[in-house]
Structures are given as structure tokens and as C-alpha cells.
N, CA and C atoms as a LAMMPS dump frame, in Angstrom:
ITEM: TIMESTEP
0
ITEM: NUMBER OF ATOMS
426
ITEM: BOX BOUNDS ff ff ff
-5.0000000000000000e+02 5.0000000000000000e+02
-5.0000000000000000e+02 5.0000000000000000e+02
-5.0000000000000000e+02 5.0000000000000000e+02
ITEM: ATOMS id mol type element x y z
1 1 1 N 368.684 84.35 -321.719
2 1 2 C 368.261 85.713 -321.98
3 1 3 C 368.998 86.253 -323.2
4 2 1 N 368.256 86.931 -324.05
5 2 2 C 368.824 87.508 -325.251
6 2 3 C 369.481 88.832 -324.892
7 3 1 N 370.718 88.983 -325.362
8 3 2 C 371.443 90.225 -325.102
9 3 3 C 370.938 91.306 -326.056
10 4 1 N 370.631 92.478 -325.509
11 4 2 C 370.16 93.596 -326.311
12 4 3 C 371.338 94.493 -326.663
13 5 1 N 371.283 95.035 -327.872
14 5 2 C 372.301 95.994 -328.267
15 5 3 C 371.699 97.399 -328.255
16 6 1 N 372.495 98.378 -328.646
17 6 2 C 372.057 99.764 -328.596
18 6 3 C 370.837 99.999 -329.48
19 7 1 N 370.771 99.323 -330.614
20 7 2 C 369.619 99.494 -331.502
21 7 3 C 368.356 98.956 -330.843
22 8 1 N 368.432 97.786 -330.211
23 8 2 C 367.273 97.251 -329.49
24 8 3 C 366.782 98.243 -328.435
25 9 1 N 367.728 98.833 -327.727
26 9 2 C 367.354 99.768 -326.665
27 9 3 C 366.819 101.081 -327.227
28 10 1 N 367.339 101.539 -328.362
29 10 2 C 366.793 102.734 -329.002
30 10 3 C 365.352 102.491 -329.463
31 11 1 N 365.08 101.279 -329.949
32 11 2 C 363.71 100.922 -330.327
33 11 3 C 362.799 101.017 -329.111
34 12 1 N 363.274 100.493 -327.964
35 12 2 C 362.485 100.553 -326.732
36 12 3 C 362.241 101.989 -326.283
37 13 1 N 363.228 102.853 -326.459
38 13 2 C 363.101 104.248 -326.046
39 13 3 C 362.17 105.004 -326.988
40 14 1 N 362.385 104.832 -328.275
41 14 2 C 361.632 105.608 -329.273
42 14 3 C 360.2 105.128 -329.443
43 15 1 N 360.001 103.824 -329.369
44 15 2 C 358.668 103.241 -329.585
45 15 3 C 358.343 102.244 -328.479
46 16 1 N 358.09 102.73 -327.262
47 16 2 C 357.785 101.798 -326.176
48 16 3 C 356.461 101.073 -326.429
49 17 1 N 356.426 99.81 -326.091
50 17 2 C 355.191 99.049 -326.216
51 17 3 C 354.202 99.543 -325.171
52 18 1 N 352.934 99.646 -325.553
53 18 2 C 351.915 100.046 -324.576
54 18 3 C 351.856 99.024 -323.437
55 19 1 N 351.526 99.536 -322.265
56 19 2 C 351.391 98.659 -321.097
57 19 3 C 349.918 98.423 -320.83
58 20 1 N 349.609 97.247 -320.323
59 20 2 C 348.216 96.89 -320.041
60 20 3 C 347.586 97.862 -319.05
61 21 1 N 348.377 98.419 -318.138
62 21 2 C 347.804 99.346 -317.157
63 21 3 C 347.456 100.704 -317.774
64 22 1 N 347.839 100.925 -319.032
65 22 2 C 347.462 102.145 -319.734
66 22 3 C 346.111 101.993 -320.442
67 23 1 N 345.6 100.775 -320.456
68 23 2 C 344.364 100.467 -321.153
69 23 3 C 343.166 100.857 -320.284
70 24 1 N 342.177 101.437 -320.921
71 24 2 C 340.93 101.724 -320.236
72 24 3 C 340.088 100.452 -320.196
73 25 1 N 339.322 100.302 -319.174
74 25 2 C 338.496 99.108 -319.021
75 25 3 C 337.562 98.968 -320.222
76 26 1 N 337.523 97.784 -320.763
77 26 2 C 336.638 97.506 -321.887
78 26 3 C 337.201 97.873 -323.247
79 27 1 N 338.44 98.297 -323.31
80 27 2 C 339.046 98.691 -324.581
81 27 3 C 340.053 97.66 -325.082
82 28 1 N 339.765 96.391 -324.89
83 28 2 C 340.691 95.337 -325.291
84 28 3 C 341.038 95.348 -326.758
85 29 1 N 340.033 95.549 -327.617
86 29 2 C 340.292 95.568 -329.061
87 29 3 C 341.138 96.774 -329.443
88 30 1 N 340.843 97.918 -328.86
89 30 2 C 341.619 99.127 -329.137
90 30 3 C 343.053 98.937 -328.672
91 31 1 N 343.215 98.337 -327.499
92 31 2 C 344.56 98.088 -326.968
93 31 3 C 345.324 97.14 -327.88
94 32 1 N 344.672 96.095 -328.359
95 32 2 C 345.329 95.152 -329.275
96 32 3 C 345.757 95.841 -330.559
97 33 1 N 344.877 96.669 -331.089
98 33 2 C 345.207 97.412 -332.31
99 33 3 C 346.376 98.356 -332.06
100 34 1 N 346.37 99.02 -330.908
101 34 2 C 347.446 99.933 -330.526
102 34 3 C 348.768 99.179 -330.452
103 35 1 N 348.757 98.026 -329.785
104 35 2 C 349.98 97.214 -329.668
105 35 3 C 350.484 96.78 -331.042
106 36 1 N 349.562 96.374 -331.912
107 36 2 C 349.952 95.937 -333.255
108 36 3 C 350.57 97.091 -334.037
109 37 1 N 349.995 98.29 -333.93
110 37 2 C 350.542 99.458 -334.621
111 37 3 C 351.927 99.801 -334.097
112 38 1 N 352.097 99.791 -332.782
113 38 2 C 353.412 100.091 -332.196
114 38 3 C 354.423 99.027 -332.618
115 39 1 N 354.007 97.768 -332.665
116 39 2 C 354.918 96.693 -333.094
117 39 3 C 355.377 96.921 -334.536
118 40 1 N 354.452 97.364 -335.405
119 40 2 C 354.846 97.669 -336.8
120 40 3 C 355.836 98.831 -336.841
121 41 1 N 355.567 99.879 -336.04
122 41 2 C 356.484 101.022 -335.986
123 41 3 C 357.854 100.605 -335.473
124 42 1 N 357.869 99.756 -334.457
125 42 2 C 359.138 99.276 -333.891
126 42 3 C 359.923 98.491 -334.934
127 43 1 N 359.224 97.591 -335.639
128 43 2 C 359.894 96.773 -336.66
129 43 3 C 360.478 97.636 -337.772
130 44 1 N 359.7 98.597 -338.24
131 44 2 C 360.175 99.476 -339.318
132 44 3 C 361.367 100.304 -338.855
133 45 1 N 361.277 100.824 -337.645
134 45 2 C 362.359 101.634 -337.091
135 45 3 C 363.628 100.8 -336.915
136 46 1 N 363.476 99.596 -336.39
137 46 2 C 364.65 98.734 -336.214
138 46 3 C 365.266 98.368 -337.558
139 47 1 N 364.438 98.042 -338.55
140 47 2 C 364.97 97.72 -339.882
141 47 3 C 365.751 98.898 -340.452
142 48 1 N 365.221 100.104 -340.264
143 48 2 C 365.912 101.301 -340.751
144 48 3 C 367.271 101.462 -340.075
145 49 1 N 367.309 101.309 -338.762
146 49 2 C 368.583 101.441 -338.05
147 49 3 C 369.562 100.339 -338.451
148 50 1 N 369.085 99.117 -338.574
149 50 2 C 369.968 97.994 -338.969
150 50 3 C 370.509 98.209 -340.379
151 51 1 N 369.674 98.751 -341.267
152 51 2 C 370.142 99.028 -342.624
153 51 3 C 371.259 100.073 -342.596
154 52 1 N 371.059 101.15 -341.808
155 52 2 C 372.11 102.163 -341.686
156 52 3 C 373.381 101.551 -341.108
157 53 1 N 373.227 100.724 -340.11
158 53 2 C 374.382 100.091 -339.474
159 53 3 C 375.155 99.24 -340.484
160 54 1 N 374.434 98.559 -341.341
161 54 2 C 375.053 97.666 -342.318
162 54 3 C 375.704 98.423 -343.473
163 55 1 N 375.087 99.537 -343.895
164 55 2 C 375.543 100.213 -345.103
165 55 3 C 376.37 101.468 -344.869
166 56 1 N 376.361 101.996 -343.677
167 56 2 C 377.149 103.192 -343.399
168 56 3 C 378.593 102.812 -343.111
169 57 1 N 379.437 103.799 -343.263
170 57 2 C 380.835 103.583 -342.927
171 57 3 C 380.96 103.35 -341.426
172 58 1 N 382.093 102.949 -340.972
173 58 2 C 382.319 102.568 -339.59
174 58 3 C 382.098 103.642 -338.548
175 59 1 N 381.962 104.899 -338.948
176 59 2 C 381.815 105.957 -337.962
177 59 3 C 380.359 106.301 -337.651
178 60 1 N 379.391 105.568 -338.188
179 60 2 C 377.982 105.827 -337.913
180 60 3 C 377.642 105.371 -336.508
181 61 1 N 376.976 106.229 -335.766
182 61 2 C 376.596 105.909 -334.395
183 61 3 C 375.08 106.073 -334.271
184 62 1 N 374.359 105.01 -333.922
185 62 2 C 372.902 105.106 -333.894
186 62 3 C 372.373 106.099 -332.862
187 63 1 N 373.003 106.191 -331.698
188 63 2 C 372.536 107.132 -330.687
189 63 3 C 372.745 108.575 -331.141
190 64 1 N 373.943 108.883 -331.623
191 64 2 C 374.205 110.245 -332.089
192 64 3 C 373.318 110.599 -333.275
193 65 1 N 373.061 109.634 -334.13
194 65 2 C 372.169 109.846 -335.259
195 65 3 C 370.758 110.186 -334.773
196 66 1 N 370.287 109.494 -333.753
197 66 2 C 368.954 109.762 -333.199
198 66 3 C 368.895 111.115 -332.511
199 67 1 N 369.927 111.482 -331.806
200 67 2 C 369.964 112.797 -331.164
201 67 3 C 369.925 113.887 -332.228
202 68 1 N 370.693 113.708 -333.294
203 68 2 C 370.678 114.667 -334.4
204 68 3 C 369.274 114.76 -335.003
205 69 1 N 368.632 113.623 -335.224
206 69 2 C 367.278 113.615 -335.793
207 69 3 C 366.299 114.331 -334.86
208 70 1 N 366.423 114.116 -333.557
209 70 2 C 365.546 114.785 -332.587
210 70 3 C 365.751 116.299 -332.646
211 71 1 N 367.001 116.719 -332.78
212 71 2 C 367.284 118.153 -332.89
213 71 3 C 366.648 118.737 -334.149
214 72 1 N 366.725 118.008 -335.256
215 72 2 C 366.111 118.468 -336.501
216 72 3 C 364.597 118.569 -336.341
217 73 1 N 363.988 117.616 -335.653
218 73 2 C 362.547 117.65 -335.42
219 73 3 C 362.17 118.847 -334.55
220 74 1 N 362.994 119.138 -333.537
221 74 2 C 362.738 120.299 -332.685
222 74 3 C 362.807 121.588 -333.489
223 75 1 N 363.798 121.693 -334.341
224 75 2 C 363.926 122.893 -335.181
225 75 3 C 362.723 123.041 -336.105
226 76 1 N 362.286 121.933 -336.673
227 76 2 C 361.118 121.973 -337.557
228 76 3 C 359.869 122.389 -336.776
229 77 1 N 359.709 121.874 -335.555
230 77 2 C 358.557 122.253 -334.732
231 77 3 C 358.623 123.734 -334.367
232 78 1 N 359.804 124.234 -334.046
233 78 2 C 359.955 125.656 -333.73
234 78 3 C 359.646 126.519 -334.949
235 79 1 N 360.095 126.094 -336.126
236 79 2 C 359.779 126.819 -337.361
237 79 3 C 358.271 126.846 -337.587
238 80 1 N 357.622 125.697 -337.393
239 80 2 C 356.169 125.61 -337.569
240 80 3 C 355.456 126.53 -336.581
241 81 1 N 355.926 126.563 -335.334
242 81 2 C 355.297 127.402 -334.326
243 81 3 C 355.438 128.886 -334.687
244 82 1 N 356.617 129.293 -335.135
245 82 2 C 356.805 130.695 -335.533
246 82 3 C 355.894 131.05 -336.702
247 83 1 N 355.76 130.148 -337.64
248 83 2 C 354.888 130.379 -338.793
249 83 3 C 353.433 130.505 -338.35
250 84 1 N 353.023 129.665 -337.422
251 84 2 C 351.65 129.732 -336.924
252 84 3 C 351.389 131.015 -336.136
253 85 1 N 352.376 131.45 -335.351
254 85 2 C 352.232 132.716 -334.623
255 85 3 C 352.134 133.87 -335.622
256 86 1 N 352.958 133.853 -336.636
257 86 2 C 352.889 134.892 -337.668
258 86 3 C 351.506 134.897 -338.317
259 87 1 N 350.975 133.743 -338.603
260 87 2 C 349.636 133.641 -339.19
261 87 3 C 348.597 134.228 -338.231
262 88 1 N 348.668 133.841 -336.966
263 88 2 C 347.706 134.312 -335.984
264 88 3 C 347.739 135.82 -335.776
265 89 1 N 348.912 136.402 -335.894
266 89 2 C 349.057 137.852 -335.689
267 89 3 C 348.83 138.657 -336.955
268 90 1 N 349.257 138.157 -338.071
269 90 2 C 349.319 138.975 -339.279
270 90 3 C 348.239 138.696 -340.317
271 91 1 N 347.523 137.584 -340.183
272 91 2 C 346.586 137.215 -341.244
273 91 3 C 345.145 137.042 -340.781
274 92 1 N 344.914 136.88 -339.511
275 92 2 C 343.563 136.666 -339.011
276 92 3 C 342.818 137.999 -339.019
277 93 1 N 341.634 137.998 -339.624
278 93 2 C 340.833 139.21 -339.752
279 93 3 C 339.503 138.99 -339.042
280 94 1 N 338.859 139.982 -338.523
281 94 2 C 339.277 141.375 -338.52
282 94 3 C 340.277 141.673 -337.413
283 95 1 N 340.344 140.823 -336.389
284 95 2 C 341.25 141.085 -335.271
285 95 3 C 342.212 139.911 -335.097
286 96 1 N 343.481 140.198 -334.996
287 96 2 C 344.459 139.113 -334.804
288 96 3 C 344.336 138.527 -333.398
289 97 1 N 344.91 137.371 -333.224
290 97 2 C 345.016 136.81 -331.881
291 97 3 C 345.872 137.749 -331.042
292 98 1 N 345.542 137.862 -329.785
293 98 2 C 346.325 138.706 -328.89
294 98 3 C 347.632 138.004 -328.548
295 99 1 N 348.666 138.806 -328.302
296 99 2 C 349.952 138.231 -327.909
297 99 3 C 349.808 137.4 -326.639
298 100 1 N 348.926 137.818 -325.748
299 100 2 C 348.708 137.059 -324.514
300 100 3 C 348.23 135.64 -324.826
301 101 1 N 347.3 135.509 -325.761
302 101 2 C 346.794 134.191 -326.153
303 101 3 C 347.887 133.347 -326.803
304 102 1 N 348.618 133.971 -327.7
305 102 2 C 349.672 133.251 -328.409
306 102 3 C 350.81 132.869 -327.463
307 103 1 N 351.124 133.76 -326.518
308 103 2 C 352.18 133.468 -325.544
309 103 3 C 351.798 132.26 -324.698
310 104 1 N 350.54 132.224 -324.305
311 104 2 C 350.068 131.083 -323.507
312 104 3 C 350.168 129.783 -324.3
313 105 1 N 349.779 129.839 -325.556
314 105 2 C 349.808 128.648 -326.407
315 105 3 C 351.23 128.169 -326.693
316 106 1 N 352.161 129.115 -326.841
317 106 2 C 353.538 128.745 -327.185
318 106 3 C 354.4 128.449 -325.973
319 107 1 N 353.934 128.872 -324.789
320 107 2 C 354.756 128.712 -323.592
321 107 3 C 355.847 129.763 -323.507
322 108 1 N 355.651 130.852 -324.208
323 108 2 C 356.631 131.931 -324.229
324 108 3 C 356.058 133.141 -323.508
325 109 1 N 356.913 134.124 -323.266
326 109 2 C 356.442 135.392 -322.729
327 109 3 C 355.775 136.179 -323.854
328 110 1 N 355.028 137.197 -323.475
329 110 2 C 354.399 138.051 -324.487
330 110 3 C 355.464 138.711 -325.36
331 111 1 N 356.517 139.246 -324.718
332 111 2 C 357.56 139.897 -325.517
333 111 3 C 358.303 138.89 -326.388
334 112 1 N 358.483 137.671 -325.874
335 112 2 C 359.127 136.638 -326.683
336 112 3 C 358.279 136.247 -327.87
337 113 1 N 356.973 136.193 -327.656
338 113 2 C 356.061 135.866 -328.749
339 113 3 C 356.046 136.991 -329.775
340 114 1 N 356.051 138.217 -329.302
341 114 2 C 356.03 139.389 -330.191
342 114 3 C 357.229 139.361 -331.145
343 115 1 N 358.365 138.931 -330.651
344 115 2 C 359.572 138.937 -331.486
345 115 3 C 359.915 137.551 -332.042
346 116 1 N 358.976 136.61 -331.946
347 116 2 C 359.295 135.228 -332.326
348 116 3 C 359.309 134.987 -333.827
349 117 1 N 358.689 135.854 -334.6
350 117 2 C 358.656 135.649 -336.051
351 117 3 C 359.184 136.887 -336.767
352 118 1 N 359.566 136.666 -338
353 118 2 C 360.176 137.732 -338.791
354 118 3 C 359.342 138.009 -340.044
355 119 1 N 359.754 139.007 -340.777
356 119 2 C 359.079 139.307 -342.039
357 119 3 C 359.21 138.137 -343.013
358 120 1 N 360.272 137.362 -342.883
359 120 2 C 360.429 136.184 -343.75
360 120 3 C 359.343 135.152 -343.469
361 121 1 N 359.019 134.953 -342.187
362 121 2 C 357.935 134.015 -341.856
363 121 3 C 356.591 134.554 -342.337
364 122 1 N 356.385 135.856 -342.219
365 122 2 C 355.151 136.463 -342.719
366 122 3 C 355.059 136.258 -344.233
367 123 1 N 356.153 136.473 -344.932
368 123 2 C 356.172 136.276 -346.386
369 123 3 C 355.915 134.816 -346.744
370 124 1 N 356.464 133.896 -345.967
371 124 2 C 356.25 132.471 -346.224
372 124 3 C 354.774 132.114 -346.059
373 125 1 N 354.147 132.639 -345.01
374 125 2 C 352.718 132.384 -344.81
375 125 3 C 351.933 132.945 -345.991
376 126 1 N 352.255 134.161 -346.402
377 126 2 C 351.547 134.784 -347.527
378 126 3 C 351.646 133.919 -348.786
379 127 1 N 352.825 133.395 -349.061
380 127 2 C 352.998 132.515 -350.236
381 127 3 C 352.17 131.249 -350.082
382 128 1 N 352.168 130.67 -348.905
383 128 2 C 351.481 129.389 -348.689
384 128 3 C 349.969 129.524 -348.762
385 129 1 N 349.423 130.604 -348.222
386 129 2 C 347.961 130.725 -348.21
387 129 3 C 347.426 131.579 -349.356
388 130 1 N 348.321 132.215 -350.102
389 130 2 C 347.91 132.955 -351.289
390 130 3 C 347.23 134.28 -351.019
391 131 1 N 347.558 134.908 -349.911
392 131 2 C 347.037 136.253 -349.661
393 131 3 C 348.008 137.03 -348.778
394 132 1 N 347.825 138.333 -348.801
395 132 2 C 348.709 139.217 -348.057
396 132 3 C 348.242 139.37 -346.613
397 133 1 N 349.146 139.79 -345.732
398 133 2 C 348.748 140.002 -344.335
399 133 3 C 347.713 141.124 -344.225
400 134 1 N 347.018 141.118 -343.121
401 134 2 C 346.001 142.148 -342.873
402 134 3 C 346.67 143.514 -342.774
403 135 1 N 345.897 144.546 -342.951
404 135 2 C 346.393 145.907 -342.769
405 135 3 C 346.422 146.196 -341.286
406 136 1 N 347.544 146.659 -340.796
407 136 2 C 347.689 146.958 -339.369
408 136 3 C 347.241 148.386 -339.082
409 137 1 N 346.325 148.487 -338.11
410 137 2 C 345.936 149.821 -337.666
411 137 3 C 346.63 150.184 -336.378
412 138 1 N 347.089 149.184 -335.663
413 138 2 C 347.857 149.434 -334.431
414 138 3 C 348.8 148.266 -334.22
415 139 1 N 349.749 148.43 -333.343
416 139 2 C 350.7 147.363 -333.054
417 139 3 C 350.776 147.153 -331.548
418 140 1 N 349.647 147.321 -330.895
419 140 2 C 349.644 147.163 -329.441
420 140 3 C 349.626 145.707 -329.041
421 141 1 N 349.165 144.827 -329.928
422 141 2 C 349.114 143.411 -329.603
423 141 3 C 347.852 143.001 -328.89
424 142 1 N 346.944 143.916 -328.692
425 142 2 C 345.722 143.571 -327.958
426 142 3 C 344.488 143.758 -328.804
């Protein structure tokens, strides 16, 4: 039996190989393609980790590095969600999405959704889409 190291196990965690029981009946070709794609992702990911292991100073830790990367991805997703909520509330015409709808989509409370974005996010959306927010006639959220 081949001994696995932390990098091998991180590959298994991050890019698990599809299981045959996940395949729908009659989708053999799709399953094969899926397995091949995951195998390519696993190989690329392992090469990246091995390169870091080889070239980084002795204090590099692959697990801590992955946890840090996951945290960065979470922050980026939260930033994207706030930007999308700002777009839905401030730029959709003639009527913005209701806070109730946005709260349901974000998994937040209505009050949490209401305060989830700032004028900076509104300004960022305006720059990205090239137009100003809608004119507000009320701030009831409905």
C-alpha cells in the first residue's frame, strides 16, 4: 500500500473523484468525462501544492495555506453577494427587489439584508455597469 501524505489527502478533500453510485443510469460517457475532468483538476492541484512545498521556505504548511485560501474565497463570495444585493435594491427599475426576496436568497434576515451593503458597494456597482442608481421615492423595502 502506498503511504499518503497531507498533500495527497488535501487533493482527496478538495477534488474528490466521482463515485459510480452518483451516476445516473445511461450516463456512462458523461460520467467518464466527469472523472477525466476531475482527474485533470486533481493533477493540477497536486502539482501546484508540490511546487509550493518544493519552493517555499520551511514554514509553509499546505493545510493552513488551504484554510487561508478558503477564507479568501468566502470573503470574495460575501463581497460579491453584497454587490449583487446593492444592485438588486439600488439599480433595478422601475421597482427594486424587495428585501424579503433578497433576504431569502442570501439566507439573511430582512434587517441584515437591508444593512448588508454600503454606499461604497453602490458606487462600485455604478462604476461597473456605467449608470447611476435609481431615484428612491421611498425606503420601505417593499
